[in-house]
Structures are given as C-alpha cells and as structure tokens.
Backbone as numpy.savetxt, mean C-alpha at the origin, in Angstrom:
# Nx Ny Nz CAx CAy CAz Cx Cy Cz
4.56 -1.96 17.72 4.50 -2.38 16.04 5.02 -3.30 15.72
6.44 -3.10 16.06 7.31 -4.32 15.72 6.84 -6.17 16.55
5.97 -6.12 17.44 4.60 -7.06 18.10 3.57 -7.44 17.00
4.03 -6.52 15.87 2.04 -7.56 15.41 2.28 -6.96 13.71
3.95 -6.81 13.39 4.49 -6.59 12.29 4.21 -8.40 11.50
4.81 -8.13 12.40 5.30 -9.91 11.98 4.45 -11.13 11.50
3.21 -10.97 12.60 2.02 -11.30 12.00 1.36 -11.12 11.26
1.21 -10.15 11.04 0.43 -9.27 9.95 1.09 -10.17 8.36
1.99 -9.96 8.44 3.62 -10.12 6.93 2.62 -11.88 6.69
2.38 -12.03 7.95 2.22 -13.81 7.92 1.37 -13.56 7.04
-0.30 -13.06 7.48 -1.31 -12.72 7.10 -1.33 -12.67 5.50
-0.51 -12.08 5.22 -0.69 -11.50 4.10 -0.69 -12.88 2.39
-0.44 -14.19 2.95 -0.19 -15.12 2.08 -1.32 -16.22 2.60
-2.09 -15.66 3.14 -3.52 -16.78 3.86 -4.58 -16.61 2.29
-4.55 -17.84 2.25 -5.65 -18.42 1.54 -7.07 -17.59 1.95
-8.01 -17.42 2.95 -8.74 -16.36 2.83 -8.82 -15.00 2.38
-9.26 -13.98 1.46 -8.87 -13.20 0.62 -9.09 -11.68 1.92
-10.94 -12.46 2.62 -10.98 -11.06 4.07 -9.25 -10.96 4.85
-8.50 -12.26 5.06 -7.47 -12.02 5.86 -6.39 -11.50 5.04
-6.63 -11.17 4.04 -5.70 -10.82 3.25 -6.20 -9.06 3.60
-7.33 -9.21 2.84 -7.67 -7.85 3.18 -7.58 -7.13 4.21
-7.46 -7.34 5.20 -7.47 -6.69 6.87 -5.93 -6.46 6.85
-5.12 -7.28 6.47 -3.74 -6.94 6.41 -3.00 -5.83 5.92
-3.86 -5.94 4.78 -3.56 -4.56 3.93 -3.12 -3.85 4.06
-4.81 -3.52 5.48 -6.03 -2.91 6.01 -5.03 -2.11 6.90
-4.57 -2.83 7.80 -3.88 -2.91 8.92 -2.04 -2.02 8.12
-1.73 -2.73 7.25 -0.42 -2.13 7.10 -1.07 -0.54 6.16
-2.03 -0.50 5.63 -2.12 1.04 5.00 -2.67 1.42 6.65
-2.61 1.42 7.69 -3.16 1.99 8.93 -2.06 2.79 9.12
-1.08 1.57 8.75 0.51 1.68 10.18 1.35 2.79 8.93
1.08 2.77 7.75 1.50 3.79 7.00 1.24 5.48 6.65
0.07 5.42 6.64 -1.28 6.76 7.61 -0.29 7.22 8.69
-0.69 6.41 9.81 -0.17 7.23 11.04 1.36 7.52 11.64
2.41 7.16 10.42 3.65 7.14 10.43 4.17 6.15 11.49
3.86 4.78 11.34 4.35 4.03 12.27 5.54 3.15 11.42
4.73 2.50 9.73 6.08 1.82 8.89 6.02 3.59 7.65
7.29 2.50 6.73 7.39 3.12 5.77 6.93 3.17 4.91
6.30 3.96 4.07 5.72 3.91 2.88 6.53 2.17 1.54
7.38 2.66 1.62 9.34 2.25 0.04 8.81 0.91 0.99
8.92 0.50 2.25 9.32 -0.62 3.13 8.43 -1.76 2.59
7.06 -0.93 3.10 5.95 -1.81 2.77 6.05 -2.66 2.06
6.34 -1.77 0.68 5.51 -1.99 -0.82 6.75 -3.32 -0.51
7.95 -3.24 -0.26 8.79 -3.72 -0.96 8.55 -5.52 -0.19
7.78 -5.66 0.66 7.26 -6.30 1.71 6.35 -7.03 1.01
5.61 -6.66 0.83 4.68 -6.85 -0.41 4.62 -7.71 -1.77
5.88 -6.65 -2.38 6.10 -7.66 -3.65 7.04 -8.99 -2.89
7.21 -8.97 -2.16 8.21 -10.30 -1.55 7.31 -11.20 -0.96
6.45 -11.15 -0.45 5.14 -11.88 0.75 4.17 -12.33 -0.90
3.89 -11.04 -1.10 2.42 -12.10 -2.13 3.29 -12.18 -3.29
4.54 -12.43 -3.38 5.54 -12.92 -4.62 4.88 -12.07 -6.24
4.75 -10.92 -6.15 3.92 -9.82 -7.35 4.68 -8.88 -7.37
4.91 -9.02 -8.46 6.18 -7.19 -9.55 4.58 -6.19 -9.34
4.59 -5.69 -8.45 3.58 -4.58 -8.27 3.65 -3.38 -10.00
4.84 -2.90 -10.45 5.03 -2.59 -11.60 4.39 -3.03 -13.09
3.67 -4.67 -12.54 3.25 -5.00 -14.03 1.41 -5.01 -13.54
1.13 -4.59 -14.62 -0.51 -4.90 -14.17 -1.41 -5.19 -13.81
-0.89 -6.43 -15.22 -1.98 -7.48 -14.90 -2.20 -8.37 -13.97
-0.87 -8.69 -13.74 -0.38 -9.59 -12.61 -1.39 -8.83 -11.13
-1.12 -7.41 -10.76 -1.89 -6.96 -9.34 -3.06 -7.25 -10.13
-3.77 -6.78 -11.50 -5.15 -6.96 -11.60 -5.45 -8.50 -11.32
-4.55 -9.44 -11.31 -5.37 -11.06 -11.08 -4.77 -11.02 -9.64
-5.53 -10.52 -8.65 -5.69 -10.81 -7.35 -6.55 -10.72 -6.59
-7.56 -11.04 -5.87 -8.52 -11.17 -5.46 -8.89 -9.74 -5.11
-10.63 -10.06 -6.05 -10.98 -8.16 -5.75 -10.51 -7.88 -4.31
-11.28 -8.18 -3.20 -11.17 -7.96 -1.50 -9.61 -6.82 -1.57
-8.43 -7.82 -2.16 -6.87 -7.88 -1.11 -7.16 -6.66 -2.76
-7.57 -6.69 -3.71 -7.29 -5.02 -4.47 -7.50 -3.74 -4.65
-8.84 -4.26 -3.92 -9.11 -2.82 -3.16 -8.49 -2.18 -2.22
-8.31 -3.20 -1.09 -7.56 -3.73 0.02 -5.33 -2.55 -0.48
-5.54 -3.36 -1.53 -4.28 -2.73 -1.86 -4.10 -1.71 -2.64
-5.31 -1.07 -3.49 -5.18 0.31 -4.07 -5.22 1.51 -2.87
-5.73 1.13 -2.11 -6.17 1.96 -1.19 -4.68 2.43 -0.15
-3.94 1.05 -0.12 -2.43 0.91 0.08 -1.72 2.27 -0.18
-1.62 1.40 -1.44 -1.06 2.37 -2.47 -1.06 4.01 -2.85
-2.45 4.48 -2.23 -3.06 5.59 -2.87 -2.27 6.22 -1.82
-1.95 5.73 -0.45 -1.59 6.69 0.49 0.52 7.00 0.34
0.97 5.68 -0.56 2.01 6.37 -1.37 2.75 7.51 -1.68
3.67 8.23 -0.69 4.10 9.61 -2.00 3.67 10.64 -1.21
2.65 10.58 -0.12 1.86 12.40 -0.21 2.35 12.15 1.37
3.10 13.65 0.97 3.43 14.13 2.12 2.70 16.02 2.39
2.43 16.19 3.43 2.12 16.92 4.18 3.17 18.06 3.12
2.14 20.14 2.69 3.58 20.69 1.48 4.08 21.43 2.98
5.09 22.15 2.60 5.40 23.31 3.53 4.47 24.72 2.86
4.93 25.20 3.73 4.00 26.84 3.24 4.44 27.54 2.24
6.36 27.17 2.63 7.27 27.49 1.33 7.34 26.88 -0.06
6.86 26.11 -0.10 6.60 25.51 -1.30 5.50 25.92 -2.13
6.24 27.13 -3.28 5.38 27.48 -4.49 4.23 26.56 -5.55
2.74 26.67 -5.51 1.42 26.19 -5.72 1.74 26.64 -7.31
2.21 25.48 -7.81 2.49 24.90 -9.24 0.73 24.21 -9.71
0.24 25.36 -11.04 -1.28 24.47 -11.09 -0.36 24.20 -12.53
-1.81 22.85 -13.13 -1.12 22.78 -14.87 -2.48 23.99 -15.77
-1.80 23.95 -16.41 -2.27 24.51 -17.36 -2.60 23.58 -18.70
-3.36 24.06 -19.37 -4.00 23.07 -20.72 -4.02 24.01 -21.51
-2.92 23.63 -22.23 -2.76 23.87 -24.07 -3.27 23.56 -25.07
-4.35 24.35 -25.94 -5.29 23.73 -26.56 -4.70 24.32 -28.20
C-alpha cells in the first residue's frame, strides 16, 4: 500500500478529470478494504484538492466525474460493522 499511496496522492491534482476520478476510486477501494483510515484520507483530500469538504458550494464546484467518485468515497466513511450485542434502534415518526 505504501508503494502506491504517493502515486495516488500526486494524481489527485492532475488536470485530467478521469485521472482524478480513478485516484479517488483507488482511495475508496483502499478504505473499503481497510488498508487506509477514512479520516486520514479525508485530511489528505482536503490538503491535496485544496478544498474544505464541509463547504458544500466548494465541493459542488468540482468536476462532475471527480465529484461522483468523491461522493462514493465519502459514503464509505463512518460505516462499521455492528456488533450483535448492540441494540437495534429504530426511528419513530411522531405526527
């Protein structure tokens, strides 16, 4: 993993949107397979892309292809397998 991370990081600033897309997809793959930590990847993205990912207007200004893969990556964050011991919580709608 260490051998490709530097290469992937350098591709995040490429002028070609397809290259950025594939770099983001590679990062997503590494997060899904628990090779990289999600929080670390987000910090690197904010630094390399020079964007604040909490600012919706800035994020939506990215290229559409890069935006698609960024959303896929962001969708992987914070999802952990549930333990059987955890209670099952449901939302109740009150009218």
